N, CA and C atoms as an extended XYZ file, in Angstrom:
600
Properties=species:S:1:pos:R:3:atomname:S:1:resname:S:1:resid:I:1 pbc="F F F"
N       -21.914       53.574       58.261 N   MET     1
C       -22.433       54.596       57.359 CA  MET     1
C       -22.763       55.867       58.124 C   MET     1
N       -23.438       55.701       59.281 N   ASN     2
C       -23.818       56.860       60.076 CA  ASN     2
C       -22.583       57.616       60.561 C   ASN     2
N       -21.532       56.889       60.949 N   ARG     3
C       -20.308       57.536       61.410 CA  ARG     3
C       -19.658       58.324       60.266 C   ARG     3
N       -19.700       57.786       59.063 N   ASN     4
C       -19.128       58.507       57.925 CA  ASN     4
C       -19.892       59.801       57.655 C   ASN     4
N       -21.215       59.756       57.801 N   LEU     5
C       -22.018       60.964       57.604 CA  LEU     5
C       -21.713       61.995       58.686 C   LEU     5
N       -21.529       61.547       59.912 N   LEU     6
C       -21.175       62.466       60.991 CA  LEU     6
C       -19.813       63.097       60.746 C   LEU     6
N       -18.886       62.313       60.221 N   LEU     7
C       -17.561       62.855       59.907 CA  LEU     7
C       -17.642       63.951       58.856 C   LEU     7
N       -18.598       63.843       57.954 N   CYS     8
C       -18.776       64.894       56.951 CA  CYS     8
C       -19.061       66.226       57.630 C   CYS     8
N       -19.887       66.198       58.680 N   GLY     9
C       -20.190       67.421       59.412 CA  GLY     9
C       -19.012       67.936       60.207 C   GLY     9
N       -18.203       67.022       60.731 N   VAL    10
C       -17.015       67.427       61.488 CA  VAL    10
C       -15.996       68.117       60.581 C   VAL    10
N       -15.840       67.613       59.360 N   LEU    11
C       -14.779       68.082       58.472 CA  LEU    11
C       -15.181       69.265       57.593 C   LEU    11
N       -16.477       69.470       57.393 N   ALA    12
C       -16.927       70.521       56.468 CA  ALA    12
C       -16.407       71.896       56.884 C   ALA    12
N       -16.563       72.232       58.162 N   GLY    13
C       -16.146       73.550       58.636 CA  GLY    13
C       -14.656       73.815       58.501 C   GLY    13
N       -13.795       72.923       59.036 N   PRO    14
C       -12.362       73.150       58.878 CA  PRO    14
C       -11.928       73.280       57.426 C   PRO    14
N       -12.526       72.477       56.537 N   LEU    15
C       -12.194       72.576       55.114 CA  LEU    15
C       -12.559       73.958       54.585 C   LEU    15
N       -13.791       74.390       54.855 N   TYR    16
C       -14.244       75.683       54.358 CA  TYR    16
C       -13.348       76.816       54.868 C   TYR    16
N       -13.096       76.817       56.170 N   VAL    17
C       -12.319       77.909       56.780 CA  VAL    17
C       -10.887       77.928       56.259 C   VAL    17
N       -10.247       76.765       56.161 N   LEU    18
C        -8.861       76.722       55.696 CA  LEU    18
C        -8.731       77.201       54.252 C   LEU    18
N        -9.674       76.811       53.408 N   VAL    19
C        -9.619       77.247       52.005 CA  VAL    19
C        -9.827       78.751       51.905 C   VAL    19
N       -10.763       79.291       52.677 N   VAL    20
C       -10.996       80.743       52.655 CA  VAL    20
C        -9.773       81.489       53.180 C   VAL    20
N        -9.214       81.038       54.288 N   LEU    21
C        -8.046       81.721       54.856 CA  LEU    21
C        -6.848       81.667       53.917 C   LEU    21
N        -6.638       80.522       53.273 N   ALA    22
C        -5.524       80.404       52.334 CA  ALA    22
C        -5.668       81.407       51.197 C   ALA    22
N        -6.889       81.585       50.722 N   GLN    23
C        -7.120       82.559       49.649 CA  GLN    23
C        -6.996       83.988       50.167 C   GLN    23
N        -7.527       84.228       51.368 N   ALA    24
C        -7.469       85.578       51.937 CA  ALA    24
C        -6.029       86.057       52.097 C   ALA    24
N        -5.132       85.126       52.372 N   LEU    25
C        -3.730       85.479       52.582 CA  LEU    25
C        -2.934       85.591       51.290 C   LEU    25
N        -3.459       85.065       50.198 N   THR    26
C        -2.664       85.006       48.964 CA  THR    26
C        -3.275       85.745       47.786 C   THR    26
N        -4.550       86.088       47.866 N   ARG    27
C        -5.194       86.744       46.721 CA  ARG    27
C        -5.333       88.249       46.983 C   ARG    27
N        -4.495       89.016       46.370 N   GLU    28
C        -4.569       90.468       46.492 CA  GLU    28
C        -5.669       90.995       45.584 C   GLU    28
N        -6.386       92.029       45.986 N   PRO    29
C        -6.286       92.816       47.236 CA  PRO    29
C        -7.345       92.402       48.255 C   PRO    29
N        -7.610       91.109       48.411 N   PHE    30
C        -8.658       90.663       49.324 CA  PHE    30
C        -8.321       91.047       50.753 C   PHE    30
N        -9.338       91.562       51.468 N   ASP    31
C        -9.167       92.030       52.844 CA  ASP    31
C       -10.389       91.584       53.645 C   ASP    31
N       -10.183       90.741       54.651 N   LEU    32
C       -11.294       90.212       55.446 CA  LEU    32
C       -12.063       91.300       56.188 C   LEU    32
N       -11.460       92.464       56.386 N   THR    33
C       -12.182       93.545       57.049 CA  THR    33
C       -13.079       94.304       56.079 C   THR    33
N       -12.945       94.037       54.770 N   ARG    34
C       -13.754       94.733       53.766 CA  ARG    34
C       -14.577       93.793       52.899 C   ARG    34
N       -14.062       92.596       52.677 N   HIS    35
C       -14.653       91.706       51.681 CA  HIS    35
C       -15.241       90.444       52.311 C   HIS    35
N       -16.421       90.063       51.838 N   ALA    36
C       -17.014       88.785       52.237 CA  ALA    36
C       -16.334       87.654       51.478 C   ALA    36
N       -16.354       86.461       52.063 N   ALA    37
C       -15.724       85.308       51.422 CA  ALA    37
C       -16.327       85.024       50.053 C   ALA    37
N       -17.579       85.405       49.857 N   SER    38
C       -18.241       85.162       48.571 CA  SER    38
C       -17.499       85.826       47.415 C   SER    38
N       -16.849       86.947       47.674 N   LEU    39
C       -16.135       87.644       46.601 CA  LEU    39
C       -14.959       86.830       46.078 C   LEU    39
N       -14.511       85.849       46.851 N   LEU    40
C       -13.413       84.990       46.386 CA  LEU    40
C       -13.836       84.114       45.210 C   LEU    40
N       -15.147       84.003       44.972 N   SER    41
C       -15.615       83.203       43.833 CA  SER    41
C       -15.550       83.981       42.522 C   SER    41
N       -15.051       85.199       42.561 N   THR    42
C       -14.911       86.020       41.360 CA  THR    42
C       -13.451       86.038       40.911 C   THR    42
N       -13.219       86.459       39.678 N   GLY    43
C       -11.857       86.560       39.158 CA  GLY    43
C       -11.334       85.249       38.600 C   GLY    43
N       -10.081       85.286       38.143 N   ASP    44
C        -9.474       84.130       37.485 CA  ASP    44
C        -9.390       82.906       38.395 C   ASP    44
N        -9.189       83.130       39.687 N   LEU    45
C        -9.069       82.017       40.634 CA  LEU    45
C       -10.380       81.754       41.388 C   LEU    45
N       -11.464       82.316       40.896 N   GLY    46
C       -12.750       82.147       41.555 CA  GLY    46
C       -13.191       80.698       41.651 C   GLY    46
N       -12.686       79.860       40.745 N   TRP    47
C       -13.085       78.447       40.760 CA  TRP    47
C       -12.729       77.769       42.082 C   TRP    47
N       -11.709       78.293       42.789 N   ILE    48
C       -11.308       77.670       44.058 CA  ILE    48
C       -12.429       77.809       45.087 C   ILE    48
N       -12.952       79.031       45.229 N   GLN    49
C       -14.019       79.242       46.197 CA  GLN    49
C       -15.327       78.603       45.731 C   GLN    49
N       -15.552       78.581       44.426 N   ILE    50
C       -16.740       77.885       43.914 CA  ILE    50
C       -16.686       76.420       44.317 C   ILE    50
N       -15.522       75.791       44.114 N   ALA    51
C       -15.361       74.385       44.511 CA  ALA    51
C       -15.514       74.225       46.018 C   ALA    51
N       -15.036       75.206       46.777 N   ASN    52
C       -15.174       75.167       48.233 CA  ASN    52
C       -16.645       75.183       48.640 C   ASN    52
N       -17.415       76.071       48.021 N   PHE    53
C       -18.853       76.110       48.297 CA  PHE    53
C       -19.518       74.780       47.957 C   PHE    53
N       -19.211       74.241       46.787 N   LEU    54
C       -19.879       73.015       46.334 CA  LEU    54
C       -19.514       71.819       47.210 C   LEU    54
N       -18.232       71.682       47.525 N   LEU    55
C       -17.792       70.528       48.306 CA  LEU    55
C       -18.300       70.593       49.740 C   LEU    55
N       -18.156       71.746       50.385 N   THR    56
C       -18.629       71.845       51.768 CA  THR    56
C       -20.150       71.739       51.833 C   THR    56
N       -20.837       72.266       50.822 N   GLY    57
C       -22.285       72.113       50.782 CA  GLY    57
C       -22.690       70.654       50.716 C   GLY    57
N       -21.991       69.869       49.887 N   ALA    58
C       -22.279       68.442       49.781 CA  ALA    58
C       -21.992       67.724       51.106 C   ALA    58
N       -20.925       68.104       51.791 N   LEU    59
C       -20.597       67.497       53.086 CA  LEU    59
C       -21.678       67.812       54.122 C   LEU    59
N       -22.161       69.052       54.114 N   VAL    60
C       -23.211       69.447       55.062 CA  VAL    60
C       -24.495       68.666       54.796 C   VAL    60
N       -24.855       68.510       53.531 N   ILE    61
C       -26.056       67.738       53.201 CA  ILE    61
C       -25.901       66.290       53.664 C   ILE    61
N       -24.731       65.702       53.424 N   ALA    62
C       -24.493       64.337       53.880 CA  ALA    62
C       -24.632       64.249       55.402 C   ALA    62
N       -24.073       65.220       56.105 N   PHE    63
C       -24.153       65.259       57.565 CA  PHE    63
C       -25.602       65.308       58.040 C   PHE    63
N       -26.440       66.033       57.313 N   SER    64
C       -27.830       66.198       57.737 CA  SER    64
C       -28.567       64.857       57.829 C   SER    64
N       -28.139       63.885       57.036 N   TYR    65
C       -28.810       62.585       57.042 CA  TYR    65
C       -28.451       61.752       58.262 C   TYR    65
N       -27.488       62.212       59.066 N   ALA    66
C       -27.148       61.505       60.297 CA  ALA    66
C       -27.886       62.092       61.499 C   ALA    66
N       -28.609       63.195       61.297 N   LEU    67
C       -29.320       63.849       62.393 CA  LEU    67
C       -30.725       63.294       62.513 C   LEU    67
N       -31.202       63.183       63.743 N   LYS    68
C       -32.501       62.555       63.984 CA  LYS    68
C       -33.535       63.508       64.579 C   LYS    68
N       -33.101       64.658       65.092 N   ARG    69
C       -34.036       65.551       65.769 CA  ARG    69
C       -35.042       66.128       64.783 C   ARG    69
N       -36.286       66.333       65.215 N   PRO    70
C       -37.296       66.894       64.312 CA  PRO    70
C       -36.850       68.234       63.732 C   PRO    70
N       -36.994       68.396       62.482 N   TRP    71
C       -36.707       69.603       61.710 CA  TRP    71
C       -35.219       69.883       61.537 C   TRP    71
N       -34.382       69.529       62.480 N   ALA    72
C       -32.960       69.852       62.376 CA  ALA    72
C       -32.322       69.318       61.097 C   ALA    72
N       -32.587       68.068       60.693 N   PRO    73
C       -31.981       67.592       59.444 CA  PRO    73
C       -32.353       68.447       58.244 C   PRO    73
N       -33.608       68.859       58.156 N   TRP    74
C       -34.043       69.660       57.012 CA  TRP    74
C       -33.419       71.045       57.028 C   TRP    74
N       -33.287       71.638       58.192 N   LEU    75
C       -32.675       72.958       58.284 CA  LEU    75
C       -31.204       72.907       57.872 C   LEU    75
N       -30.484       71.903       58.360 N   ILE    76
C       -29.078       71.744       57.983 CA  ILE    76
C       -28.955       71.426       56.498 C   ILE    76
N       -29.891       70.636       55.990 N   ARG    77
C       -29.875       70.282       54.569 CA  ARG    77
C       -30.056       71.514       53.687 C   ARG    77
N       -30.958       72.392       54.062 N   VAL    78
C       -31.171       73.611       53.284 CA  VAL    78
C       -29.939       74.519       53.369 C   VAL    78
N       -29.279       74.526       54.525 N   TYR    79
C       -28.032       75.281       54.642 CA  TYR    79
C       -27.004       74.753       53.643 C   TYR    79
N       -26.889       73.436       53.553 N   GLY    80
C       -25.973       72.847       52.575 CA  GLY    80
C       -26.357       73.210       51.156 C   GLY    80
N       -27.658       73.173       50.854 N   LEU    81
C       -28.119       73.574       49.524 CA  LEU    81
C       -27.811       75.045       49.263 C   LEU    81
N       -27.893       75.870       50.310 N   GLY    82
C       -27.550       77.276       50.160 CA  GLY    82
C       -26.092       77.463       49.785 C   GLY    82
N       -25.207       76.662       50.377 N   LEU    83
C       -23.786       76.722       50.021 CA  LEU    83
C       -23.582       76.327       48.558 C   LEU    83
N       -24.260       75.276       48.141 N   ILE    84
C       -24.149       74.855       46.744 CA  ILE    84
C       -24.691       75.939       45.822 C   ILE    84
N       -25.820       76.541       46.204 N   GLY    85
C       -26.374       77.629       45.404 CA  GLY    85
C       -25.422       78.803       45.309 C   GLY    85
N       -24.710       79.093       46.399 N   ALA    86
C       -23.740       80.189       46.390 CA  ALA    86
C       -22.566       79.885       45.462 C   ALA    86
N       -22.289       78.592       45.263 N   GLY    87
C       -21.225       78.219       44.333 CA  GLY    87
C       -21.681       78.240       42.890 C   GLY    87
N       -22.912       77.815       42.659 N   VAL    88
C       -23.447       77.795       41.297 CA  VAL    88
C       -23.676       79.215       40.786 C   VAL    88
N       -24.237       80.067       41.645 N   PHE    89
C       -24.506       81.456       41.282 CA  PHE    89
C       -23.489       82.341       42.007 C   PHE    89
N       -22.513       82.832       41.282 N   THR    90
C       -21.406       83.550       41.914 CA  THR    90
C       -21.793       84.976       42.284 C   THR    90
N       -21.086       85.516       43.252 N   ALA    91
C       -21.291       86.895       43.684 CA  ALA    91
C       -20.815       87.861       42.605 C   ALA    91
N       -21.298       89.083       42.685 N   ASP    92
C       -20.835       90.123       41.768 CA  ASP    92
C       -19.568       90.762       42.316 C   ASP    92
N       -18.576       91.028       41.455 N   PRO    93
C       -17.377       91.754       41.913 CA  PRO    93
C       -17.769       93.072       42.574 C   PRO    93
N       -17.060       93.447       43.612 N   ALA    94
C       -17.415       94.668       44.347 CA  ALA    94
C       -16.254       95.094       45.230 C   ALA    94
N       -16.316       96.320       45.685 N   LEU    95
C       -15.379       96.842       46.692 CA  LEU    95
C       -13.918       96.666       46.298 C   LEU    95
N       -13.644       96.795       45.011 N   GLY    96
C       -12.265       96.704       44.544 CA  GLY    96
C       -11.723       95.300       44.416 C   GLY    96
N       -12.580       94.290       44.541 N   PHE    97
C       -12.135       92.898       44.370 CA  PHE    97
C       -13.041       92.197       43.370 C   PHE    97
N       -12.405       91.439       42.415 N   PRO    98
C       -10.959       91.269       42.221 CA  PRO    98
C       -10.287       92.539       41.710 C   PRO    98
N        -8.963       92.485       41.602 N   ALA    99
C        -8.197       93.663       41.205 CA  ALA    99
C        -8.750       94.239       39.910 C   ALA    99
N        -8.895       95.562       39.905 N   GLY   100
C        -9.440       96.239       38.734 CA  GLY   100
C       -10.911       96.565       38.853 C   GLY   100
N       -11.585       95.974       39.852 N   THR   101
C       -13.002       96.270       40.081 CA  THR   101
C       -13.128       97.633       40.762 C   THR   101
N       -14.064       98.469       40.317 N   PRO   102
C       -14.248       99.768       40.986 CA  PRO   102
C       -14.580       99.602       42.461 C   PRO   102
N       -14.108      100.545       43.262 N   ASP   103
C       -14.421      100.502       44.685 CA  ASP   103
C       -15.905      100.802       44.884 C   ASP   103
N       -16.490      100.196       45.901 N   GLY   104
C       -17.910      100.399       46.165 CA  GLY   104
C       -18.735       99.208       45.727 C   GLY   104
N       -20.048       99.253       45.962 N   PRO   105
C       -20.925       98.146       45.590 CA  PRO   105
C       -21.044       98.039       44.077 C   PRO   105
N       -21.507       96.878       43.579 N   PRO   106
C       -21.677       96.738       42.127 CA  PRO   106
C       -22.706       97.732       41.600 C   PRO   106
N       -22.472       98.219       40.374 N   ALA   107
C       -23.387       99.197       39.775 CA  ALA   107
C       -24.771       98.596       39.568 C   ALA   107
N       -24.837       97.299       39.301 N   ALA   108
C       -26.120       96.610       39.108 CA  ALA   108
C       -25.968       95.163       39.558 C   ALA   108
N       -27.041       94.592       40.098 N   ILE   109
C       -27.041       93.193       40.512 CA  ILE   109
C       -27.308       92.337       39.280 C   ILE   109
N       -26.450       91.361       39.033 N   THR   110
C       -26.570       90.522       37.842 CA  THR   110
C       -27.535       89.367       38.073 C   THR   110
N       -27.776       88.599       37.001 N   TRP   111
C       -28.680       87.444       37.075 CA  TRP   111
C       -28.154       86.376       38.012 C   TRP   111
N       -26.816       86.356       38.227 N   HIS   112
C       -26.262       85.355       39.142 CA  HIS   112
C       -25.984       85.941       40.528 C   HIS   112
N       -25.854       87.267       40.614 N   GLY   113
C       -25.591       87.886       41.910 CA  GLY   113
C       -26.783       87.818       42.847 C   GLY   113
N       -27.995       88.016       42.313 N   MET   114
C       -29.189       87.981       43.163 CA  MET   114
C       -29.452       86.590       43.729 C   MET   114
N       -29.462       85.511       42.911 N   PRO   115
C       -29.673       84.184       43.521 CA  PRO   115
C       -28.543       83.792       44.469 C   PRO   115
N       -27.321       84.316       44.246 N   HIS   116
C       -26.235       84.059       45.194 CA  HIS   116
C       -26.613       84.618       46.559 C   HIS   116
N       -27.082       85.864       46.567 N   PHE   117
C       -27.484       86.505       47.824 CA  PHE   117
C       -28.645       85.763       48.472 C   PHE   117
N       -29.631       85.366       47.670 N   LEU   118
C       -30.800       84.674       48.204 CA  LEU   118
C       -30.433       83.300       48.772 C   LEU   118
N       -29.581       82.566       48.040 N   ALA   119
C       -29.168       81.237       48.514 CA  ALA   119
C       -28.432       81.345       49.841 C   ALA   119
N       -27.537       82.333       49.922 N   GLY   120
C       -26.809       82.529       51.173 CA  GLY   120
C       -27.720       82.938       52.308 C   GLY   120
N       -28.644       83.863       52.020 N   GLY   121
C       -29.532       84.345       53.066 CA  GLY   121
C       -30.433       83.258       53.621 C   GLY   121
N       -31.048       82.480       52.739 N   VAL   122
C       -31.922       81.386       53.193 CA  VAL   122
C       -31.105       80.345       53.959 C   VAL   122
N       -29.922       80.031       53.443 N   GLY   123
C       -29.074       79.055       54.123 CA  GLY   123
C       -28.666       79.515       55.508 C   GLY   123
N       -28.262       80.784       55.633 N   PHE   124
C       -27.864       81.305       56.941 CA  PHE   124
C       -29.027       81.256       57.937 C   PHE   124
N       -30.215       81.652       57.493 N   LEU   125
C       -31.373       81.643       58.386 CA  LEU   125
C       -31.703       80.225       58.854 C   LEU   125
N       -31.543       79.242       57.963 N   CYS   126
C       -31.788       77.845       58.352 CA  CYS   126
C       -30.742       77.360       59.346 C   CYS   126
N       -29.505       77.771       59.171 N   MET   127
C       -28.459       77.401       60.118 CA  MET   127
C       -28.737       78.009       61.491 C   MET   127
N       -29.160       79.269       61.496 N   ILE   128
C       -29.504       79.937       62.750 CA  ILE   128
C       -30.646       79.202       63.443 C   ILE   128
N       -31.678       78.857       62.668 N   ALA   129
C       -32.821       78.139       63.235 CA  ALA   129
C       -32.406       76.780       63.788 C   ALA   129
N       -31.501       76.085       63.097 N   ALA   130
C       -31.032       74.784       63.567 CA  ALA   130
C       -30.317       74.920       64.911 C   ALA   130
N       -29.495       75.960       65.053 N   CYS   131
C       -28.792       76.188       66.323 CA  CYS   131
C       -29.791       76.425       67.453 C   CYS   131
N       -30.794       77.270       67.202 N   LEU   132
C       -31.767       77.593       68.237 CA  LEU   132
C       -32.649       76.390       68.565 C   LEU   132
N       -32.966       75.587       67.559 N   LEU   133
C       -33.750       74.375       67.792 CA  LEU   133
C       -32.968       73.393       68.657 C   LEU   133
N       -31.688       73.240       68.362 N   HIS   134
C       -30.849       72.362       69.181 CA  HIS   134
C       -30.733       72.908       70.605 C   HIS   134
N       -30.649       74.229       70.749 N   ALA   135
C       -30.547       74.827       72.081 CA  ALA   135
C       -31.771       74.472       72.921 C   ALA   135
N       -32.941       74.561       72.306 N   ARG   136
C       -34.177       74.235       73.024 CA  ARG   136
C       -34.204       72.769       73.432 C   ARG   136
N       -33.824       71.881       72.533 N   ARG   137
C       -33.836       70.461       72.847 CA  ARG   137
C       -32.782       70.112       73.908 C   ARG   137
N       -31.588       70.688       73.790 N   HIS   138
C       -30.556       70.433       74.803 CA  HIS   138
C       -31.029       70.891       76.172 C   HIS   138
N       -31.672       72.057       76.232 N   ALA   139
C       -32.163       72.565       77.519 CA  ALA   139
C       -33.209       71.629       78.104 C   ALA   139
N       -34.094       71.116       77.257 N   ALA   140
C       -35.135       70.203       77.724 CA  ALA   140
C       -34.543       68.902       78.246 C   ALA   140
N       -33.391       68.509       77.713 N   GLU   141
C       -32.757       67.252       78.119 CA  GLU   141
C       -31.698       67.461       79.206 C   GLU   141
N       -31.582       68.703       79.703 N   GLY   142
C       -30.684       68.965       80.818 CA  GLY   142
C       -29.234       69.197       80.455 C   GLY   142
N       -28.935       69.333       79.175 N   ARG   143
C       -27.549       69.605       78.763 CA  ARG   143
C       -27.373       71.119       78.656 C   ARG   143
N       -27.160       71.759       79.800 N   THR   144
C       -27.146       73.219       79.846 CA  THR   144
C       -25.966       73.815       79.077 C   THR   144
N       -24.834       73.159       79.122 N   GLY   145
C       -23.668       73.669       78.397 CA  GLY   145
C       -23.901       73.693       76.894 C   GLY   145
N       -24.420       72.592       76.368 N   TRP   146
C       -24.712       72.518       74.938 CA  TRP   146
C       -25.849       73.457       74.559 C   TRP   146
N       -26.812       73.613       75.466 N   ALA   147
C       -27.910       74.532       75.199 CA  ALA   147
C       -27.389       75.963       75.082 C   ALA   147
N       -26.490       76.352       75.981 N   ALA   148
C       -25.938       77.704       75.951 CA  ALA   148
C       -25.082       77.920       74.701 C   ALA   148
N       -24.268       76.924       74.361 N   PHE   149
C       -23.408       77.017       73.176 CA  PHE   149
C       -24.249       77.169       71.911 C   PHE   149
N       -25.281       76.353       71.796 N   SER   150
C       -26.137       76.402       70.614 CA  SER   150
C       -26.893       77.721       70.533 C   SER   150
N       -27.449       78.169       71.656 N   ALA   151
C       -28.202       79.423       71.673 CA  ALA   151
C       -27.295       80.603       71.353 C   ALA   151
N       -26.110       80.629       71.948 N   LEU   152
C       -25.173       81.724       71.698 CA  LEU   152
C       -24.770       81.763       70.230 C   LEU   152
N       -24.522       80.596       69.652 N   THR   153
C       -24.153       80.529       68.237 CA  THR   153
C       -25.269       81.082       67.367 C   THR   153
N       -26.500       80.648       67.632 N   GLY   154
C       -27.631       81.106       66.838 CA  GLY   154
C       -27.862       82.601       66.962 C   GLY   154
N       -27.813       83.127       68.180 N   VAL   155
C       -28.081       84.547       68.408 CA  VAL   155
C       -26.993       85.421       67.798 C   VAL   155
N       -25.728       85.061       68.003 N   LEU   156
C       -24.637       85.858       67.447 CA  LEU   156
C       -24.618       85.795       65.923 C   LEU   156
N       -24.912       84.629       65.370 N   PHE   157
C       -24.958       84.499       63.913 CA  PHE   157
C       -26.086       85.366       63.353 C   PHE   157
N       -27.240       85.369       64.011 N   LEU   158
C       -28.368       86.189       63.562 CA  LEU   158
C       -28.007       87.670       63.600 C   LEU   158
N       -27.376       88.112       64.696 N   ALA   159
C       -27.006       89.522       64.822 CA  ALA   159
C       -25.994       89.920       63.748 C   ALA   159
N       -25.013       89.062       63.518 N   ALA   160
C       -23.987       89.364       62.515 CA  ALA   160
C       -24.574       89.369       61.116 C   ALA   160
N       -25.482       88.434       60.844 N   PHE   161
C       -26.119       88.391       59.528 CA  PHE   161
C       -26.978       89.632       59.302 C   PHE   161
N       -27.693       90.071       60.338 N   ALA   162
C       -28.497       91.285       60.228 CA  ALA   162
C       -27.603       92.485       59.924 C   ALA   162
N       -26.429       92.516       60.551 N   GLY   163
C       -25.509       93.618       60.306 CA  GLY   163
C       -24.995       93.650       58.884 C   GLY   163
N       -24.600       92.485       58.362 N   ILE   164
C       -24.055       92.434       56.999 CA  ILE   164
C       -25.153       92.654       55.974 C   ILE   164
N       -26.374       92.189       56.256 N   ALA   165
C       -27.486       92.348       55.318 CA  ALA   165
C       -27.971       93.791       55.255 C   ALA   165
N       -27.640       94.584       56.279 N   SER   166
C       -28.066       95.981       56.304 CA  SER   166
C       -27.341       96.826       55.262 C   SER   166
N       -26.244       96.295       54.721 N   GLY   167
C       -25.468       97.032       53.735 CA  GLY   167
C       -24.385       97.897       54.342 C   GLY   167
N       -24.290       97.912       55.655 N   ASN   168
C       -23.244       98.678       56.332 CA  ASN   168
C       -21.893       98.021       56.059 C   ASN   168
N       -20.956       98.792       55.493 N   ALA   169
C       -19.658       98.238       55.105 CA  ALA   169
C       -18.576       98.476       56.148 C   ALA   169
N       -18.969       98.804       57.385 N   ALA   170
C       -17.985       99.040       58.439 CA  ALA   170
C       -17.127       97.799       58.666 C   ALA   170
N       -15.850       98.026       58.930 N   ALA   171
C       -14.915       96.908       59.088 CA  ALA   171
C       -15.343       95.985       60.217 C   ALA   171
N       -15.841       96.542       61.315 N   TRP   172
C       -16.183       95.703       62.464 CA  TRP   172
C       -17.355       94.780       62.151 C   TRP   172
N       -18.266       95.225       61.278 N   ILE   173
C       -19.388       94.371       60.896 CA  ILE   173
C       -18.895       93.210       60.042 C   ILE   173
N       -17.988       93.486       59.108 N   ASN   174
C       -17.433       92.411       58.283 CA  ASN   174
C       -16.672       91.401       59.130 C   ASN   174
N       -15.883       91.900       60.081 N   VAL   175
C       -15.116       91.005       60.950 CA  VAL   175
C       -16.067       90.194       61.841 C   VAL   175
N       -17.103       90.861       62.368 N   ALA   176
C       -18.067       90.156       63.223 CA  ALA   176
C       -18.776       89.057       62.449 C   ALA   176
N       -19.114       89.333       61.193 N   PHE   177
C       -19.786       88.312       60.395 CA  PHE   177
C       -18.851       87.132       60.123 C   PHE   177
N       -17.587       87.423       59.799 N   ALA   178
C       -16.620       86.350       59.556 CA  ALA   178
C       -16.453       85.490       60.804 C   ALA   178
N       -16.412       86.122       61.982 N   LEU   179
C       -16.278       85.369       63.232 CA  LEU   179
C       -17.540       84.552       63.523 C   LEU   179
N       -18.712       85.103       63.160 N   ALA   180
C       -19.958       84.362       63.371 CA  ALA   180
C       -20.016       83.133       62.481 C   ALA   180
N       -19.549       83.272       61.249 N   VAL   181
C       -19.498       82.115       60.346 CA  VAL   181
C       -18.545       81.062       60.915 C   VAL   181
N       -17.398       81.507       61.417 N   LEU   182
C       -16.452       80.587       62.048 CA  LEU   182
C       -17.084       79.883       63.240 C   LEU   182
N       -17.827       80.636       64.051 N   LEU   183
C       -18.500       80.047       65.215 CA  LEU   183
C       -19.525       79.006       64.787 C   LEU   183
N       -20.287       79.294       63.719 N   SER   184
C       -21.305       78.342       63.263 CA  SER   184
C       -20.671       77.053       62.747 C   SER   184
N       -19.556       77.181       62.043 N   TRP   185
C       -18.850       75.982       61.591 CA  TRP   185
C       -18.309       75.193       62.787 C   TRP   185
N       -17.833       75.917       63.802 N   SER   186
C       -17.327       75.247       65.008 CA  SER   186
C       -18.454       74.483       65.703 C   SER   186
N       -19.653       75.096       65.717 N   TRP   187
C       -20.814       74.433       66.320 CA  TRP   187
C       -21.141       73.145       65.569 C   TRP   187
N       -21.106       73.186       64.252 N   MET   188
C       -21.424       71.989       63.482 CA  MET   188
C       -20.392       70.891       63.724 C   MET   188
N       -19.111       71.260       63.717 N   SER   189
C       -18.063       70.265       63.972 CA  SER   189
C       -18.210       69.673       65.368 C   SER   189
N       -18.473       70.534       66.359 N   ALA   190
C       -18.631       70.057       67.737 CA  ALA   190
C       -19.840       69.143       67.865 C   ALA   190
N       -20.925       69.478       67.177 N   THR   191
C       -22.122       68.640       67.199 CA  THR   191
C       -21.825       67.265       66.593 C   THR   191
N       -21.114       67.245       65.483 N   GLY   192
C       -20.735       65.978       64.875 CA  GLY   192
C       -19.861       65.141       65.786 C   GLY   192
N       -18.895       65.779       66.453 N   LEU   193
C       -18.011       65.059       67.372 CA  LEU   193
C       -18.790       64.517       68.570 C   LEU   193
N       -19.735       65.313       69.079 N   ARG   194
C       -20.533       64.826       70.222 CA  ARG   194
C       -21.322       63.585       69.854 C   ARG   194
N       -21.901       63.596       68.658 N   LEU   195
C       -22.707       62.445       68.234 CA  LEU   195
C       -21.818       61.239       67.933 C   LEU   195
N       -20.609       61.485       67.444 N   LEU   196
C       -19.687       60.380       67.192 CA  LEU   196
C       -19.295       59.682       68.499 C   LEU   196
N       -19.178       60.467       69.566 N   ARG   197
C       -18.738       59.918       70.846 CA  ARG   197
C       -19.889       59.377       71.683 C   ARG   197
N       -21.126       59.623       71.240 N   ALA   198
C       -22.282       59.154       72.010 CA  ALA   198
C       -22.368       57.642       71.950 C   ALA   198
N       -22.887       57.007       72.995 N   PRO   199
C       -23.050       55.544       72.979 CA  PRO   199
C       -23.962       55.133       71.825 C   PRO   199
N       -23.663       53.994       71.226 N   ALA   200
C       -24.481       53.510       70.118 CA  ALA   200
C       -25.887       53.168       70.587 C   ALA   200
């Protein structure tokens, strides 16, 4: 049972990234340098990204039950709940996506756009905290490589999230945030693989 829960954490990231990339390459006029993945939950094909949020969120929550470190399971669990919340409450169309949407930010935040933002923000902060908590524990246990990887993931994710939350629509900020999300998923998959390979 524990191995199956760990596998959920290993697979959640690749699933999320592959589904987002497949949509980014096929759904016009989506542009990763301008649009956040959340915008993929809008439009006629928005159900694909909604399902992606819900499924990966459920996998992350399942993974959290295989973690034993103090606070880390709860932080990862809230991150998973944030993904589910982002699927239940969809983002507002913006920046010309989906096709036909006026360029620029939405004229008004809707009843579902605000909780989408809040769910994502709380989830991201919990993921960042989980990375930093793991970094501290790895350092205390002498695993310097894992400590550095975890700390770097947490710090870069925090910086990228601060940039995107500032409202700055510069292409480099959007790309940096997308790469930080990719890094955080890589950290979760690597953590799951490490625990799978650990002695029973």
